[in-house]
C-alpha positions, 0 to 999 in steps of 0.5 A: 468478504474480501479476497486478495489476488496476486497480480502483476503491478502492470496488469490491466486491472491493477493499472486501472486501480492505480490510475483511480488511486493517482487521480484521487490523490491528485484531486485532493493533493494541496496545491495541485502538485501531486506527481504520480509514478506507476510502479515498476512491476519487476520490484513486486515479484516474490520473494522481493515483493508482491502486488495484491488486488482486493476483490469484493467476493460478494459484489452485486451483479454488474458491479466491479469486484476489484476495489483496491490494491497495494503492495510491498517491495524490498528496499535497502536494508534498514537498521534492523535488517531486511526492510520492505516498503508498503506501496499504493495501498488504496481502496475504492471509497465505497468500500471504506469502513469495512476494515479491508485496509487493515486486512490488506495491511495485515496480509502484506505484513504476513508476507513480508515476515515470511520473506524475513523482513525485520521492519516495514516502512512506508511514506504518506502525506499528512493530509491522508488522516484515515490512512494515518490512523490505520498505520498508527493503529497497526503499530507504525511509528514516525521516522526520519525520511528514508527516501525523497518522494515529493508527495510525501510529508510523513515516513513511518516504520513498523518493527517486526520483532515477533 
């Protein structure tokens, strides 16, 4: 079982998870040119955003229960209206394959819809095949770049019509 906990993006637990995420990305990034940027916690405050930490509710004794994170933040409106961006979706490799990434993405989408979002956007890198598969299965489609993230090679959008 998994639980999502709202947390400031600069809280120690969130910071530790982001550090793990950035280290993993830097290690695998083509050419070693990954440039991590810790998020400004102020952009992840309702109703303009949220940062969630994933907790494994059945973690064994002595095993850290916090195993992932992710957030949404409001960005400039898009062609369909209010736009939120998915940021820093990460799960510890030991948890992958359980469907928790999809649960996190669904929870972030639910919250964006509650705040009037017409669409979700995100950027990613083409080498993140599992993430790309997750986003495609969730209904994200390729769009033109909406930002200048030097770590991104793919930009995606999901319309939230219903």
